[in-house]
C-alpha positions in Angstrom: 8.5 -7.8 23.6 11.7 -5.8 24.1 13.1 -3.5 21.4 16.5 -4.8 20.3 17.3 -2.8 17.2 20.7 -1.2 17.6 20.9 2.5 18.3 22.7 3.1 15.0 21.0 1.8 11.8 23.3 3.7 9.5 23.8 1.5 6.4 20.4 -0.2 6.7 17.7 0.4 4.1 14.1 -0.5 4.9 12.0 -0.3 1.7 8.3 -0.7 2.0 5.4 -1.6 -0.3 2.5 0.9 0.1 -0.9 -0.7 -0.3 -1.8 -3.2 2.5 1.6 -2.7 4.1 1.8 0.9 5.4 -2.0 1.3 5.4 -5.0 -0.8 4.5 -6.0 -0.4 0.8 -9.6 -1.0 1.8 -9.6 2.4 3.5 -8.6 4.0 0.2 -11.4 2.1 -1.7 -13.9 3.3 0.9 -12.7 6.8 0.6 -13.0 6.8 -3.2 -16.5 5.3 -3.1 -17.7 7.9 -0.6 -16.3 10.7 -2.7 -18.2 9.3 -5.7 -21.4 9.1 -3.7 -21.0 12.6 -2.3 -20.4 14.1 -5.7 -23.5 12.4 -7.1 -25.6 13.4 -4.1 -24.5 17.1 -4.4 -25.0 17.2 -8.2 -28.3 15.3 -8.3 -30.2 15.7 -5.0 -33.3 14.3 -6.9 -31.6 11.0 -7.7 -33.6 9.1 -5.0 -30.4 7.8 -3.4 -28.5 9.6 -0.7 -24.8 9.0 0.0 -25.3 6.2 2.5 -27.6 4.3 0.1 -25.1 4.6 -2.7 -22.4 3.4 -0.4 -24.5 0.4 0.6 -25.0 -0.6 -3.1 -21.2 -0.5 -3.7 -20.5 -2.3 -0.4 -22.1 -5.5 -1.8 -19.2 -5.9 -4.2 -15.5 -6.6 -3.7 -12.9 -3.9 -3.3 -11.3 -4.7 -6.6 -13.0 -4.9 -10.0 -15.7 -3.0 -11.8 -18.7 -4.5 -10.0 -19.3 -1.8 -7.5 -19.4 1.0 -10.1 -21.5 -1.0 -12.5 -24.0 -1.7 -9.7 -24.2 1.9 -8.7 -24.7 3.1 -12.2 -27.5 0.6 -12.8 -29.3 1.9 -9.7 -29.2 5.5 -10.8 -32.0 7.2 -12.7 -31.2 7.6 -16.4 -30.6 11.3 -16.3 -28.1 10.8 -13.5 -26.4 7.9 -15.0 -25.9 9.8 -18.3 -23.4 12.0 -16.4 -22.3 9.8 -13.6 -20.9 7.1 -15.9 -18.7 4.2 -14.8 -15.9 5.9 -16.6 -16.5 9.0 -14.6 -16.5 7.0 -11.4 -13.2 5.4 -12.3 -11.7 8.9 -12.9 -12.9 10.1 -9.5 -11.6 6.9 -7.9 -8.1 7.5 -9.3 -7.9 11.3 -8.8 -9.6 12.1 -5.5 -7.6 13.2 -2.5 -8.1 10.1 -0.2 -9.2 10.4 3.4 -6.6 8.0 4.7 -3.8 8.2 7.3 -1.1 6.1 8.9 -2.0 4.2 12.0 -0.2 5.5 15.0 1.8 2.3 15.4 3.0 2.4 11.8 3.9 6.1 12.1 5.9 5.3 15.2 7.7 2.4 13.5 8.8 4.6 10.6 9.9 7.4 13.0 11.9 5.0 15.1 13.7 3.6 12.0 14.5 7.1 10.8 15.7 8.3 14.2 18.2 5.5 14.3 19.7 6.4 11.0 18.0 3.9 8.6 17.3 5.0 5.1 13.7 4.4 4.1 12.1 3.9 0.7 8.8 2.9 -1.0 8.3 0.7 -4.1 4.7 0.6 -5.2 2.8 -0.4 -8.3 0.1 1.9 -9.8 -0.4 5.2 -11.5 1.7 8.2 -10.5 -1.3 10.4 -9.8 -3.1 7.9 -7.7 -0.2 6.6 -5.7 1.2 10.2 -5.2 -2.1 11.3 -3.7 -2.1 8.4 -1.3 1.5 9.2 -0.3 0.5 12.8 0.2 -2.5 12.0 2.4 -0.6 9.5 4.4 2.3 11.9 5.1 4.9 9.4 3.9 7.3 12.2 2.8 7.9 13.0 6.5 9.9 9.8 6.6 10.9 9.0 3.0 12.8 11.3 0.6 10.7 11.9 -2.5 13.5 10.6 -4.8 13.2 7.2 -2.9 9.5 6.7 -3.7 9.2 4.4 -6.8 5.9 4.2 -8.6 5.7 1.7 -11.4 4.1 4.0 -14.0 7.1 6.4 -13.6 9.7 3.6 -13.5 8.2 1.8 -16.5 7.9 -1.6 -14.7 5.9 -3.2 -12.0 7.4 -5.3 -9.2 7.0 -8.4 -11.4 10.2 -7.0 -12.9 13.5 -6.5 -11.1 13.8 -3.0 -12.4 12.2 -1.1 -9.5 14.5 -2.9 -7.0 17.6 -2.3 -9.1 16.7 1.4 -9.3 16.2 1.6 -5.6 19.6 0.0 -5.0 21.1 2.7 -7.2 19.4 5.4 -5.1 20.9 3.9 -1.9 24.5 3.2 -2.6 25.5 3.8 1.0 23.2 0.9 2.3 24.7 -2.5 2.7 21.7 -4.1 4.5 18.5 -3.9 2.5 15.1 -5.1 3.7 12.0 -5.2 1.6 8.7 -5.2 3.6 5.5 -6.1 1.7 2.4 -8.2 1.9 1.7 -9.7 -1.6 3.7 -12.8 -2.5 2.7 -12.6 -6.1 5.2 -9.8 -6.7 6.7 -8.4 -3.6 9.5 -10.8 -2.7 10.8 -12.8 -5.8 13.2 -10.2 -7.1 14.6 -8.5 -4.0 15.2 -11.9 -2.5 17.1 -13.0 -5.6 19.2 -9.8 -5.2 20.3 -10.6 -1.7 17.8 -8.4 0.1 16.1 -9.7 3.2 12.3 -10.0 2.6 9.6 -9.7 5.2 5.9 -10.3 4.7 3.4 -8.5 6.9 0.6 -11.1 7.2 -2.1 -9.2 9.0 -3.5 -12.4 10.4 -6.5 -10.9 12.2 -7.3 -8.1 9.8 -10.0 -8.6 7.2 -9.3 -5.3 5.4 -5.9 -6.6 4.1 -6.8 -7.6 0.6 -4.1 -10.2 0.2 -4.1 -11.5 3.8 -3.7 -15.3 4.2 -3.1 -16.0 0.5 0.6 -16.8 0.6 0.2 -20.6 0.4 -0.9 -20.5 -3.3 2.5 -19.2 -4.4 5.7 -21.3 -4.9 8.7 -21.0 -2.5 10.5 -18.6 -4.8 7.8 -16.0 -4.2 7.6 -16.4 -0.4 9.2 -13.9 1.9 12.0 -15.3 4.0 10.3 -14.1 7.2 6.7 -13.3 8.2 5.6 -10.9 10.9 2.0 -10.3 11.9 2.1 -6.5 12.1 4.5 -3.8 10.9 5.7 -2.7 14.4 7.2 -6.1 14.9 10.1 -4.9 12.8 11.2 -3.2 16.0 10.9 -6.3 18.1 13.6 -8.7 19.3 12.5 -11.6 17.2 12.3 -9.5 14.1 15.7 -8.0 14.6 17.2 -11.4 15.3 16.2 -12.8 11.9 17.1 -9.6 10.0 20.6 -9.4 11.5 21.2 -13.1 11.0 21.0 -12.7 7.3 23.9 -10.2 7.0 
């Protein structure tokens, strides 16, 4: 589909959610689980479980929740489990440098928006350490100024509150067209929509790794994005630009 974004996007702000919008959070979870398994294998070669076996144990459990770590801990010999506790696994999960990267089409989308003068930002919920390590590994700061990365722990509010969006507006006083792009209708769209931003949900219809894919119907209309695209690069397509521009 033809690219119809104007050559000059000066005055436009595209602010993105991070997890399951710019990359798949399942990739982060897999990276953390593998790091945990590798460290245990290196420290305890006599555990009776190699890295792949430990990964298989954790893979039987959902991406979110404590089940994977509890199951792995239960499978470890007592002398190993005494050191490789569930609490230790959580610490590794949160503090490891993740093996994740932007997909080429996502990187190209961000580069195109920047090259045309758009201002980019990120609003994400989570711990500063964890989210900063994700942003570092993904190379987000090639496209987004550090000051325009909002992490809920630092801001003192998650996206269930309007505070992160109000703060981002204050960081972009020159922008008159604001677009928030996310995936999770429980918290991504209510407040920016009420503030006059255009809201766009990336649905990932064919992608199992998107943790919140295909769950929008359980939320009321107030929580729904105004527009839905299947994949992030569609922000650059004619249909996407038609509905974005029609709101301003």
